[in-house]
N, C-alpha and C positions, 0 to 999 in steps of 0.2 A: 161745096167741097173745095173748089178752086180758091174761093175767097179765104178760106181758113188756111190753106197751104200758103197762099200769097202773103197773108198777114203774118204767119209764122216765119217765113223766109225774110220778109222785110224787117220784122222785129229783130231777128237774129243778126242781120246785117247792121242795123242801127245800134244794137247793144254792143256788138263787136267794135264798131267804129268809136263809140263813146268810150269804151274801156281802153282801147288802144291810145286814144288821145289823152285821156285823163291819167292813165298810168305812166305814159311817157312824160307828161308834164310834171308829175310828182317825182319821177326819177331825175329829171333834169334839175328840178329845184333842189332836191336833196344832194345831188352830186356837185352842184354849183356853189355859188357864194354863200348860200344859207347853211350848207352843211347838213349833216344828218339831224342834229337836234333842232336846227332852225326849220327844216322841212318836215319834222315829225307831226306838228299840229295839222299841217296841210294833208299829210298822208292819212291821218286819222279821219279827217273830214272826207277825203276821197273814198276811204273804205266804207264809211256810212252812206255816202251818196251812191256808190256802186251797189251796195246791198239794196238800197231803195230801187235802183234801176232793175236789178235782177228780180226783185219781188214784183215789180210792175209787169215785167215780161212774163213771169209765171202767172200772174193774176189775169192778164189779158189774153194770153195765147195758149197756155197749157192746161190750166185748171178747168175741170169739167163743171159746167153749170147745169142745173136741173131745169 
C-alpha cells in the first residue's frame, strides 16, 4: 500500500518538475530572439513530449491492472 502511494507521489513530483522546466524553456524561447514563429516548432515538440510523459504517468501509476 505504501509503495503505491510513494510511487504516485514521486511520479507526480517528477511530472510536475519536468512540466515546469519544459514549459518555462518553451516560453523563454518563444519570447526571446526566436519569436513566436521560431519557437512554434519547439512548442509543438514539447506538447507531444508532455503528452507522452502524462500517458506514462497514467500507465504506471493510475491504470488498474488485472
